[in-house]
C-alpha positions as CSV (number, residue, x, y, z in Angstrom):
1,M,-0.8,18.4,-19.4
2,R,2.5,17.1,-20.5
3,R,5.5,18.3,-18.5
4,E,8.5,19.2,-20.6
5,R,12.0,17.8,-20.2
6,R,14.2,19.6,-17.6
7,D,17.9,19.6,-17.8
8,G,18.0,16.4,-19.8
9,L,16.1,14.4,-17.1
10,R,13.1,12.4,-18.0
11,S,11.7,10.1,-15.3
12,W,8.7,7.9,-14.9
13,G,7.2,10.0,-12.2
14,R,7.4,13.6,-11.0
15,P,10.7,15.0,-12.3
16,V,13.3,14.8,-9.6
17,L,14.5,18.2,-8.4
18,R,17.0,20.1,-10.5
19,D,20.0,19.2,-8.5
20,V,19.2,15.5,-9.0
21,A,19.2,16.1,-12.7
22,R,22.6,17.8,-12.5
23,S,24.0,14.8,-10.5
24,V,22.6,11.8,-12.3
25,R,21.0,11.7,-15.7
26,S,18.2,9.2,-16.2
27,S,18.8,7.0,-19.1
28,F,15.1,6.3,-19.6
29,R,14.2,8.7,-22.4
30,E,10.6,9.0,-21.5
31,R,8.4,12.0,-21.0
32,A,8.0,13.0,-17.4
33,L,4.6,12.0,-16.1
34,P,2.0,14.7,-15.3
35,W,1.2,15.2,-11.7
36,R,-2.0,13.4,-10.7
37,F,-3.1,12.5,-7.2
38,R,-4.0,8.9,-6.5
39,A,-5.2,7.9,-3.0
40,G,-5.0,4.4,-1.6
41,H,-8.2,4.4,0.5
42,P,-10.7,4.7,-2.4
43,D,-8.8,1.9,-4.2
44,V,-9.3,-0.3,-1.2
45,T,-13.0,0.2,-1.2
46,L,-13.5,-0.1,-4.9
47,G,-11.3,-3.2,-4.9
48,L,-13.3,-4.8,-2.2
49,L,-16.6,-4.1,-4.0
50,R,-15.2,-5.6,-7.2
51,G,-14.0,-8.6,-5.3
52,L,-17.4,-9.2,-3.7
53,D,-19.0,-9.0,-7.1
54,R,-16.7,-11.5,-8.6
55,A,-17.0,-13.9,-5.7
56,E,-20.8,-13.4,-5.9
57,F,-21.3,-12.3,-2.3
58,G,-24.5,-10.4,-1.7
59,Y,-24.1,-6.9,-0.1
60,S,-25.6,-3.4,0.0
61,Y,-23.2,-0.5,-0.4
62,N,-24.2,2.9,1.0
63,P,-28.0,2.2,1.0
64,V,-29.9,5.5,0.4
65,A,-32.6,4.7,3.1
66,L,-33.7,2.0,5.4
67,R,-37.3,1.1,6.2
68,S,-38.3,1.7,9.8
69,D,-38.8,-2.1,10.3
70,Q,-35.6,-3.1,8.5
71,I,-32.6,-4.3,10.5
72,I,-29.2,-4.8,8.8
73,H,-27.5,-7.5,11.0
74,R,-23.9,-7.1,9.7
75,V,-22.4,-3.7,8.8
76,G,-18.9,-3.0,7.6
77,V,-17.7,0.6,8.1
78,L,-14.8,1.0,5.7
79,A,-13.9,4.6,6.0
80,G,-15.0,7.9,7.5
81,L,-15.2,9.2,11.0
82,T,-18.7,10.6,10.4
83,T,-19.9,7.3,9.0
84,L,-18.6,5.5,12.0
85,S,-20.4,7.8,14.4
86,W,-23.6,7.4,12.4
87,A,-23.3,3.6,12.4
88,V,-22.6,3.4,16.1
89,R,-25.7,5.5,16.8
90,G,-27.8,3.3,14.5
91,A,-26.6,0.1,16.1
92,E,-27.2,1.4,19.6
93,E,-30.7,2.5,18.6
94,G,-31.5,-0.9,17.1
95,G,-31.6,-0.2,13.4
96,L,-28.2,-1.7,12.6
97,G,-26.6,-4.8,13.8
98,V,-23.0,-5.4,14.9
99,L,-20.3,-3.3,13.3
100,S,-17.0,-4.2,11.7
101,V,-14.9,-1.1,11.6
102,G,-11.9,-0.5,9.3
103,P,-9.4,-0.5,7.8
104,N,-9.5,3.2,6.7
105,V,-11.6,4.9,9.3
106,F,-9.0,6.5,11.6
107,V,-5.3,6.9,12.1
108,L,-5.1,6.5,15.9
109,P,-7.8,4.9,18.0
110,S,-7.8,7.9,20.3
111,E,-9.6,9.8,17.6
112,V,-12.7,7.6,18.0
113,R,-12.2,6.1,21.5
114,D,-15.8,6.1,22.6
115,E,-17.1,4.6,19.3
116,L,-14.5,1.8,19.4
117,L,-15.4,0.9,23.0
118,S,-19.1,0.7,22.1
119,S,-20.6,-2.8,22.4
120,A,-21.9,-2.3,18.9
121,V,-18.4,-2.6,17.5
122,K,-17.7,-6.2,17.2
123,Q,-14.3,-6.0,15.5
124,I,-11.8,-3.5,14.3
125,I,-10.2,-4.4,11.0
126,V,-6.6,-3.3,10.5
127,P,-4.4,-3.7,7.3
128,S,-1.5,-5.5,8.9
129,P,-0.3,-7.1,12.2
130,W,1.9,-4.2,13.3
131,V,-0.9,-1.7,13.0
132,G,-3.1,-4.0,15.2
133,Q,-0.3,-4.2,17.8
134,L,0.1,-0.5,17.8
135,Y,-3.7,0.1,18.3
136,A,-3.8,-2.5,21.1
137,S,-0.9,-0.8,22.8
138,A,-2.5,2.6,22.5
139,L,-5.9,1.4,23.7
140,P,-5.7,-2.0,25.4
141,A,-9.5,-2.3,25.8
142,I,-9.9,-2.8,22.1
143,G,-7.2,-5.5,21.7
144,S,-9.6,-8.4,21.7
145,K,-11.6,-6.8,18.8
146,I,-8.7,-6.4,16.4
147,R,-8.6,-8.5,13.3
148,V,-6.1,-8.3,10.4
149,W,-7.3,-8.0,6.8
150,A,-5.2,-6.9,3.8
151,A,-6.8,-5.5,0.7
152,G,-6.3,-7.4,-2.6
153,V,-5.3,-6.3,-6.0
154,D,-6.7,-7.1,-9.4
155,P,-4.3,-9.5,-11.4
156,L,-6.4,-8.9,-14.5
157,R,-5.4,-5.3,-14.4
158,W,-2.0,-5.4,-12.8
159,W,-0.4,-8.0,-15.1
160,P,3.0,-8.0,-16.8
161,L,3.6,-7.9,-20.5
162,E,4.2,-11.3,-22.0
163,T,7.2,-10.1,-23.9
164,L,9.5,-7.1,-23.2
165,E,11.3,-5.0,-25.7
166,A,15.0,-6.1,-26.0
167,V,17.2,-3.8,-23.9
168,E,20.9,-3.9,-23.3
169,S,20.7,-3.0,-19.6
170,R,18.3,-3.8,-16.8
171,R,15.8,-1.3,-15.5
172,C,15.1,-0.1,-12.0
173,L,12.1,2.0,-11.0
174,I,12.6,4.1,-7.9
175,Y,9.4,4.7,-5.9
176,R,9.9,7.9,-3.9
177,K,7.5,8.2,-1.0
178,S,9.5,9.5,1.9
179,A,13.0,10.2,0.7
180,T,15.3,13.2,0.4
181,T,16.7,14.3,-2.9
182,Q,20.2,13.1,-1.8
183,E,18.8,9.6,-1.1
184,V,17.3,9.4,-4.6
185,V,20.6,10.6,-6.1
186,E,22.5,7.9,-4.2
187,V,20.2,5.1,-5.5
188,G,20.3,6.5,-9.0
189,E,24.1,6.7,-8.9
190,L,24.3,3.1,-7.7
191,C,22.2,2.1,-10.7
192,R,24.4,4.0,-13.0
193,R,27.5,2.3,-11.6
194,L,25.9,-1.1,-12.2
195,R,24.9,-0.1,-15.7
196,W,21.2,-0.2,-14.9
197,D,18.7,2.2,-16.5
198,W,16.6,3.9,-13.9
199,G,13.6,6.2,-13.5
200,V,11.6,7.7,-10.6
201,I,7.9,7.8,-9.8
202,E,6.6,9.8,-6.8
203,Y,3.9,8.9,-4.4
204,G,0.6,10.6,-5.0
205,R,1.6,12.1,-8.4
206,Y,0.7,9.4,-10.9
207,S,-2.3,7.6,-12.3
208,S,-2.8,3.9,-12.2
209,K,-2.1,3.6,-15.9
210,E,1.1,5.5,-15.6
211,Y,2.3,3.3,-12.7
212,L,1.4,0.1,-14.6
213,D,3.2,1.3,-17.7
214,A,6.3,2.1,-15.6
215,L,6.1,-1.3,-13.8
216,R,6.0,-3.1,-17.2
217,R,9.3,-1.5,-18.1
218,A,11.0,-2.3,-14.9
219,D,12.9,-5.4,-13.7
220,V,12.8,-4.3,-10.0
221,L,11.2,-1.6,-7.9
222,V,13.3,0.1,-5.2
223,F,10.9,1.5,-2.6
224,L,12.1,4.6,-0.6
225,G,9.5,5.1,2.2
226,E,9.1,5.0,5.9
227,T,6.1,3.1,7.5
228,E,3.5,1.3,5.5
229,S,0.2,0.0,7.0
230,Q,-0.1,-2.4,4.1
231,G,1.8,-1.1,1.1
232,L,-0.8,-1.4,-1.7
233,A,1.5,0.1,-4.3
234,M,3.9,-2.8,-3.6
235,F,1.0,-5.3,-4.0
236,E,0.4,-3.8,-7.4
237,A,4.1,-4.1,-8.4
238,W,4.0,-7.8,-7.2
239,S,1.0,-8.5,-9.3
240,A,2.9,-7.1,-12.3
241,N,5.6,-9.6,-11.4
242,V,8.1,-6.8,-10.3
243,P,10.0,-7.7,-7.1
244,T,10.5,-4.8,-4.6
245,F,13.6,-4.0,-2.7
246,V,12.4,-2.0,0.3
247,R,14.5,0.3,2.5
248,R,14.0,-0.6,6.1
249,W,12.3,1.8,8.4
250,R,15.0,3.9,10.2
251,P,17.8,1.4,9.5
252,H,20.3,3.4,11.6
253,Q,18.1,4.2,14.6
254,T,16.0,2.5,17.2
255,E,12.8,1.4,15.5
256,V,10.2,3.3,17.5
257,I,7.2,5.4,16.6
258,V,6.0,8.2,19.0
259,D,2.3,8.6,19.3
260,P,1.5,12.3,18.9
261,L,-1.0,12.0,21.7
262,R,1.7,10.9,24.1
263,L,0.6,7.3,24.3
264,G,4.3,6.3,24.4
265,E,6.8,4.8,22.1
266,W,6.3,1.6,20.2
267,A,8.8,-0.5,18.3
268,G,6.9,-2.6,15.8
269,V,6.6,-0.3,12.8
270,C,7.4,-1.7,9.4
271,S,8.1,-0.4,5.9
272,S,6.6,-3.4,4.1
273,P,4.6,-5.7,6.4
274,Y,3.9,-8.3,3.7
275,L,7.3,-8.4,2.0
276,S,8.6,-12.0,1.7
277,D,11.3,-14.0,-0.1
278,D,8.8,-14.4,-2.9
279,T,8.1,-10.7,-3.4
280,G,11.5,-9.0,-2.7
281,A,13.8,-8.1,0.2
282,F,14.7,-5.4,2.7
283,W,17.9,-3.4,2.6
284,S,19.5,-1.0,5.1
285,N,22.4,0.5,3.2
286,L,23.6,0.9,-0.4
287,D,25.9,-2.1,-0.1
288,E,23.0,-4.3,0.7
289,L,21.0,-2.8,-2.1
290,R,23.9,-3.3,-4.6
291,D,24.0,-7.0,-3.6
292,L,20.3,-7.3,-4.2
293,L,20.4,-5.6,-7.6
294,E,23.4,-7.7,-8.7
295,N,21.6,-10.9,-7.8
296,S,18.1,-9.9,-8.9
297,G,18.2,-12.1,-12.0
298,T,17.9,-15.3,-9.9
299,P,14.5,-17.1,-9.9
300,N,14.1,-16.6,-6.1
301,H,11.5,-13.9,-6.4
302,Q,8.1,-14.8,-7.8
303,P,5.9,-12.0,-6.7
304,R,3.0,-12.5,-9.1
305,R,2.6,-16.1,-8.0
306,W,2.4,-14.9,-4.4
307,V,-0.4,-12.5,-5.3
308,L,-2.4,-15.2,-7.1
309,K,-2.1,-17.4,-4.1
310,N,-2.7,-14.8,-1.4
311,A,-3.9,-11.4,-2.5
312,T,-6.4,-11.3,-5.4
313,L,-9.5,-9.2,-5.1
314,E,-11.6,-12.4,-4.7
315,L,-9.5,-13.9,-2.0
316,A,-9.5,-10.6,-0.1
317,A,-13.2,-10.2,-0.5
318,K,-13.8,-13.8,0.8
319,K,-11.8,-13.1,3.9
320,Y,-13.5,-9.8,4.5
321,Y,-17.0,-11.4,4.1
322,E,-16.1,-14.1,6.5
323,L,-14.8,-11.6,9.1
324,V,-18.0,-9.5,8.9
325,M,-20.3,-12.5,8.9
326,S,-18.6,-14.4,11.7
327,P,-20.6,-15.1,14.9
């Protein structure tokens, strides 16, 4: 269903709240995108399977049944607490071999402590180094099992247009994941002062096609979030050759995260664990963001090249396969 224009505001994602529309008018004259939920975890699984196929690695995904005399020597548990419990029981009973668990099975290791401590679990796969450090600090006994693996993206799908329509001003796509209305207003007002066009897309309320269309009309993506275990949406932007300017996690506070199960405070959280000079930059305040936007035309950022070198589906599948099959 197409959402009608509200108060003159048309954005690339969910329409910003009415007071944003009163404060700043988006100069992208596009229809607001309908609300559609898009989750990252299924994308990780589907991308891995596609990468394994392209790299021609043999595998069996969710086999319906196993023969009583059949043993699967290497098992990757990608997601699901129930699936993990089933796999651990199967390994302990002898029907399954060693297990590689992750990256989307649990939020905190305390949820599945007994399963992770089982000798059947050979390694615990996490999407970035800071997540691995957090898990090891929460449950030290699993520290030696932790391995880092980042999901890849499909550059054949997330690719930039060869030529863009001629426009008088540059375009900024604001990705709203964890941000107040006022914070969105402030970034939009900054774009207006710099004579940039701008639009907003909101986490969880867009389809892949809508996000790709928005990226292809953008020069940069400004990411308003908090913590990211990997930041798959940013990988997709990089593959479309759009650099990201990412707000630092709690720029004005001590950078700690408090475990809800009272495992203590931990200071290693990150709002974009794979951000680099090739793919974009961090910012802590609007002055820093203004400097980044004013200098974004330089050739310093080459995000698609970084993806092709480090994060395609095939490269990610190869690393995952090597992890699971390692001695």
